[in-house]
N, C-alpha and C positions, 0 to 999 in steps of 0.2 A: 504494500500500500504506500502511495506517495504522500498521503495526508497524515500528519501526526494526529490530528483530531480523530480520524477514522481508525487509525492504528490503536491509539489508546482506548477508544471506545470499544473496539472489538476485543481487545485483551481484557479490559475490565468486565465487559459483558460476559465473556466466556468464563472468566474466573468467578464472577458473581453467580452465574447460572449453575456452574458446577457445584459451588458451595450450597446453592439453594436446593438443587436436586438431591445432593447428598443428604441435606437436612430433611427433605421430604421422604427420602428412602428410610432414614433413621426413624422419622415419625411414623411412617407406615409400618415398619417392623415392630416398633414399640407398641403402637396402637393395636396392631393385629394380635400381638401376644396378650395384651391387656384385655382385648375384647374376647379372645378365646378363653381366658381365665374367668371373665365375668359370665360368659355363656355356660361354661362348665359348672360354675357355682350355681347357676340357674337350674341346670339339670339335676344337680345333687339336691338342691332345695325342693324341686318338684318331686323327686323320688321320696324324700322324707315326708312331704305332704300327702302323697298317695298312700304311703305306708301307714301314716297316722289315720287316714280315712278307713283303711282296711282294718286297723286295730279297733276302731270304734264301731265297726259293722259286725253283724252276725255272720261269721264266715264259716262255711262248710265246704271244705275242699272237694269232697266227693260229689255233692249236689250243686256245686257252684257257689256263687256269692249272693247273699240276700241283703239288700239295702246298701250295697257298695256302689257309689257313683264315682267312676274314674273321670277326672277332669280332661277336657279337650285342650286346654291351654294353661299357661301360667297365669298368675294372678293379674298381670298387666302386660300388655304387649310392649316390646322393646323399640318398635318403630311406629311412628304415627302413620306412615304411608302403607305399610305392609303388615299383615297379621301373621306373625311367626308362631305356628302351632307346634305344640309338643305332642309326640306320640307316646302313649302310656300303655303298658301291658302288665298283667299280673299272671304269673305262671306258677303252677305247683312245682315242687321240687322234682316230682316224677315225670315232668314234661308235658302237663296238660294246661291249656290256656284257660285261665279262670275268668279273666275280664280284660277289656281293652277300650281305649278311646276310639272315637269314630275315625280319626286320621291315622291310626296305627295299622300297620299291615297285619295279616293273619299269621305270617311267618314270624318266628321268634326273632326279636331284634338282635340279640347277641347270645352266644353260648358261654360267655364269661360269667362266672358265678357272682362276682362283685367287682366294682370299680369301673373305670372308663375303658372304652374300646371303640374302634371304627369298624363298621360293617357295611356291606353292600347287599341290598335286597331288591331284586327285580330291577336292577339298573339304578337304584337310588342309594346314595351314600348317606349313612347315618352316623352321628356321634351319639353313643349310648352310655348311660350310666346305670349300673345294675346294683340292686341292694337285696341281699338274701336274708330271709328270716327263717332259720331252721326250726325255731320253736313253733311257728305256725305252719311251717312247711311250704312257704311261698317265696317267690322271687319277684321283685318289682323292677320293671325296666322302663326307663324314660329315655326317649331318643329325640334328637334334633336333626332336622334335614340339613346336611352340610351345604347344599346349594343355597339354602336360605342364609346360612352364615356368610358364605362368600358374597352374596348380594349385599348383606349388611356392611361387610368390610369395604366393598366397592363404593357404597353410598358414603361411608365415612371418609374414604380417600378423596372422592370427588368433592365432598364438602370442604376438605382442606385444600385441594388443588385449585379450585375456583378462585378463592381469595389470594392464593399464592401467585397465580398467573397475573392477577391484577396488580399485586404488590411488585412483582418483577417488572411489569411494564412501567409503573411509576418510578421504580428504582432506576431503570434504564434511562428514562427522561432526566432524572436528577443527575445521573452520571454524565450524560451528554452536556448538560448545562454547566456542571462543575468543570469539565474539561475545557469547554469553550471559555469559561471565565479564567481558568488557570493559564491558558495559553494566550490570553489577550495581550500581554506585554510583547510577545513575538509578533503579533499582528500590528501593534503600534509601531514596533521597530521596522517592520517591512514597509508600512505606509510612509514613515519618515524617510527611509532610504529611497523609496520609489519617487518621491517628490524632488529629490536632489538631482542637480545636474553635475557634469564632470568637474566643474570648477568650485563647487561648494564642498569644502573639506573641513568645515568647522566641526568641533566635537558634537556628538549626538547627545541630545537630552530628551528623554521620553518620560521624565518624571520618576516617580518611585517605581522601582523594579525589584522583582524577587532576587534573592542571592544567586539563583541558578542562571538568571539572564544577565546579571551584572558583568560577569567575566566576558560575555560576548560583546556587550557594549564597550567595555574597556579595551578589548582587543581591536574592535573596529576603530575606536578613537586613536589607539596607538598606531594602527595602520594609516589612518588619515594623516597623523603627524609625520610619519616616515615619508609618506607620499609628498607632503608639503616640503619637507627638507630635500628630498630627491629632486623635486621640481625646481626649487630655488637653486640647487646645486647645478642642474642642467642649464638653467638660465645664466648663472654666473659663468659657467664654462663656455657657453655660446658667446656671451658678451666679451670675455677675455680672448677667445679664439678670434672673434671678428676684429678686435683691436689689434691683436698680434699679427694677423694676416694683413690688415690694412697698412701697417707701417712698412713691411718689406715690399709690398706691391706698389705702394706710392713711391718708395725709393727706387724700385726697379724701373718704373715709368720715367722718373726724373733722369736716371742715369742713361736710359736709352735715348731720351730726348737730347741729353748733353752729347752723347756719342754721335747722334745724327747731325747735330749742329756744329760739332767741332771741326775746325779747319785744319788743325795739326794732328799728327798721329799720336804723340804722347798723351794729349788730352782725351782723344778718342779711346786709346787703350786703357787709360785709367778709369774712364767711365764704364767701359765694358767689364773691367775687373770688378768694379763696385756692383755692376748689374749681376755678375756671376755670384757675388756674395749674397745678394738679395734673393736670387733664385735658390741658392743652397739653403738659406734660412727658411724660405717659404716651403721648400721641399721637405726639410726636416720637421718643420712645424706640422705640415699636413700628415706626414708619416706618424708623428707622435700623437696627433689627435686620433688617428685611426687606431693606434696601439692602445690609447687610453680608453676608447670605446670598446675595444676587444676585452681588455682586462676587467672593465666594469661589467660587461655582460657575461664574463666567464663563469662557469659552474664551479663552485667551491668544492664540489665532490668529483671533479674531473679525474680521470684515471691517471695513475702515476706509473712511471717506468724507470728501470735502472739505465742510467746513461753514464758514459765516460766523461767526467768533468773536463779533463784536458782536451779531449777531442772536440767537445762542444764549444769550448772557449776558442780553440783554434779556428773552427768554422766561423764563429762570430768575428774574430779578428781579421780573417780573410775578407769578410764582407766590408769591413771598415777600412781596408787598406786603400790608400790613394797614392798618386805619384809624389805628392808632397810628403806623405807619411807612409812609407812602405812597411813599417813595423809599428803598428799602433799600440801594441801591448806585448809585454814579455810574460810568458807563461812558465811557471816553475815546472821542472821535469817531474816532480813528485805528484802533480795533478793527473798525469797520464796514467791510466789504469786505476784511478780512484773512481769508484762507482757510487753514484748517488741516486736514490729513489725519489724522483721529483716529477712534476708535471712538465713535460718538455716545452710546451708553448710558454707557460708562465716563467720558467727558468730562462728561456731564450730572451723574452722581453726584458726581464730584470737585468740580466748580465749585459745585454747590448746597451741599454740606456745608462747603466753604471759606467761602462767602458767609454761611451761617447762623452758622458759628463766629465770623466777624469781627463780624457784627451783635450776637451775644450778648455778646461781650467788649468791643465798642466802646462799648456803652451810649449815653449821651447826649453823648459827646465829639465827635461829628461823623459824617458818612456815610463808609462805606467806598468805596474807589475801585479799579476795574479799569483797567489800562492795559498797554501792551506795551513791553518793552525788547528790544533785539536786539544781535547781534554778527554776525561773519562766519560763525560755525558753528552758532549756535542762536538761538532766540527764547525769551523768558521772559514768559509771561502772568502779570502781577504783580497782587497784591491787597494794598492797604495799609489798615490800620485805625488808629485812634487810642486803642486800649485800653492796658492795662497791660503788654502784651507777655508774654514767657515768661522766667522766671528761667533764668540760664545753666546751672544744674545740672539743669534739667528739659527743656531743649530737645532733648536726645538721646533722651528716652524719652516725649515727649509724644504720639507717634503710636501708642503701645501701646494696645491695646483696654481701654476702661473706665478709663484713667488720667485722673485729674482732679487738676491741680496746685493750687498755692496760690491762683491767680487764677481759680478755677472760678466758673461762672455758675450761677444758680438753675435754669435749664432744661437745663443741660448734662448729658451722660451719659458723656462720655469716649470717644465713638465717631466723631465727625465727622472729625477729622484722620486716624484710622485708616482710615475708609472711603475718604477722598480718596486717601491714599497707596496703598492696595491697588488701587483702580481705575486709577490712573495707571500703576502698575507693570505691571498686566495689559496695558496698551496701549503699553508700551515707553517711557513718559514717567517723569519724576522730579519729586518734590516737595521743595523746599528752603524751610526756615523760618529766619528771622533777625529779630532785633530791629532796629527802625529807629533806630539811634543816629546822632546824638544826639537825634533826634525820638522822641516816645513812640509806642508801638504796635508791631505785628507786621507783617512783610512775608512773605507766602506767594507762592512763585514756582513755576509749572509750566514746567519746562525741556523745550523741544521742539526736535528737530533741525531745522536750517534747511531741509533738503530737504522737510520736511513742512509748511512754511509758505510761503504766497504772499502777498506784500505788494503793496498798490496801488502802481503805478509812480510816480504823482505825489506820493506821500506817504512815500517811503522815508526821506527825510532828517528826517522829523518825529518819529521814534521815538528815545527816549533810548538811549544806549549802555549795554550791560550790563557789569558788572565781569568782566574776562577770567577771573579765578579762579573765579567762580561758574559760568561756562559750562564751564570745564574740568572742574569737579567733576561737572557734569551729564553730561558726555560719558563 
């Protein structure tokens, strides 16, 4: 069933009906036993009454009964609609019929000398009570037609079932009303949500709600809050991206115009070089925006693979190689054969942007270097450069998107470190940045759990030890 109302109503109605019918069965069983007991007592009482009438009469077993009147029924009928007659017989002990009521058959009701018994005579079933008086030489038999008893039980049950069916119908209506009233907060919530448009993200207020509905309302309000934050974030990214793209495009147009208008070769060449710088900056910004969109949309449960860290770093450095910079980064030999279980796409995006950032800020001060540091609980894939580093007041905010500090580069856009951090967090890793004191430059470290790193056995002792506080922070 798709409707909660119908589902709850069906479940409660089935449960209520089951309990009700079990109760009716219990009442039927108890009432039947009690009715049987009352009717048996009636038989016994009628037998005593007939026996007392025989005692008061002038009885001659040989010549019959003189002055004995055997009653046709009990003193009062048990039903107002049906006259339940009792069959009475008086037999001599030697087996001769002395007297009987008009409703009694001529055949002996029972051969049991005394007590209760069930007999069938000419297709009619009887419940009989026998009382034997050896002193007078007679047996008094009083029988009750079992069919009449069954009819009386049926009348009793139908008398109970009629009101029971009415009560069950009323109870069903009350259950339905109670369910409708109990689920009314959900209907109010549905109406409120249905009236909202896509831009209405204010918290929901439907008044007083039960404790079971409150978590749903709170969860929806939390979702709306996260959507608002995400929307503002997208708007800010779009605004920053438009601004960052506008600047190099405007510069590119200006340089091209200068080159076209230049009369001498040196001016034209200089304008073309500046135009090439603007093209490179625009290209890098567009590529980083695409990478940012990819890491934002990436599944945090993306599959992980074992990769060779050195081989992957070599591939990235080959992609970054240019005529002006044929060796963009040095890779420590200990990284080759070092296996890491990571998401390949996230790892590639993070390492590429960290390497580009180090190259851009390192300038001509020397090549950047990738190497591995380790401890008992983690491994740190480390990148060192010889640039100016990051001022202490900026190191906590440098990974914010489009943030460019005091030591910004010409081609930078403020996205590289943000992309790296987001990609690593999606893969369950952590990025740590610190200045290389007292040496110049910045150290970027990717903290990886030791269980996700497999080091070559013959080179375990060749890796430098990581600072224990750094590892603890990564954990």
